C-alpha positions as CSV (number, residue, x, y, z in Angstrom):
1,X,2.9,4.9,2.2
2,X,6.4,4.9,0.2
3,X,8.0,1.9,-1.6
4,X,11.4,0.8,-2.2
5,X,13.0,-0.1,-5.4
6,X,15.5,-2.9,-5.1
7,X,17.6,-5.0,-6.9
8,X,18.4,-8.7,-5.6
9,X,22.2,-9.0,-4.7
10,X,22.0,-12.7,-5.7
11,X,20.3,-12.8,-9.0
12,X,19.8,-9.3,-10.0
13,X,16.1,-9.0,-10.6
14,X,14.5,-5.8,-9.7
15,X,11.5,-5.5,-7.6
16,X,9.3,-3.0,-5.4
17,X,8.9,-3.5,-1.7
18,X,7.0,-1.6,0.8
19,X,9.2,0.6,3.1
20,X,7.1,-0.7,6.3
21,X,8.7,-4.1,6.1
22,X,12.4,-4.7,7.2
23,X,12.9,-7.6,4.7
24,X,11.7,-8.6,1.1
25,X,12.0,-11.8,-0.6
26,X,13.1,-12.4,-4.2
27,X,10.4,-13.9,-6.3
28,X,12.7,-15.4,-8.9
29,X,15.6,-17.0,-6.5
30,X,13.9,-16.7,-2.8
31,X,16.8,-14.9,-1.6
32,X,15.8,-12.9,1.6
33,X,16.7,-9.2,1.3
34,X,17.0,-6.8,4.1
35,X,18.1,-3.2,4.4
36,X,21.6,-4.2,5.3
37,X,22.6,-6.4,2.4
38,X,20.5,-4.5,-0.4
39,X,20.9,-1.4,-1.8
40,X,17.8,0.7,-2.5
41,X,17.7,2.5,-5.7
42,X,14.7,4.6,-5.4
43,X,11.6,5.5,-3.2
44,X,8.5,5.9,-5.0
45,X,4.7,7.0,-3.9
46,X,2.6,5.3,-6.2
47,X,2.6,1.9,-8.4
48,X,3.0,4.1,-11.8
49,X,6.3,5.5,-10.4
50,X,7.3,2.1,-9.2
51,X,6.7,0.5,-12.9
52,X,8.4,3.7,-14.4
53,X,11.8,3.3,-12.3
54,X,11.9,-0.5,-12.7
55,X,11.7,-0.1,-16.5
56,X,14.7,2.6,-16.6
57,X,16.8,0.3,-14.0
58,X,16.0,-2.9,-16.4
59,X,17.0,-0.6,-19.6
60,X,13.5,-1.3,-20.9
61,X,13.2,2.7,-21.4
62,X,15.3,5.1,-21.8
63,X,15.8,8.1,-19.6
64,X,15.6,10.5,-22.5
65,X,11.9,9.3,-23.3
66,X,10.8,11.3,-20.1
67,X,11.4,14.7,-21.4
């Protein structure tokens, strides 16, 4: 099962959502996101990848720290 890394178009909060669902709800503003109105930033396989990509998108980690 793959996961999508999404960013809410209303409040710009980053979250992960499972790919088997057609829509996701923002935890902060309760906006309902679907594949039409939301950009999918990444696809990941496990929880560690989810958190790593979210940290990079939220600029908590720099991409240079990977290497």
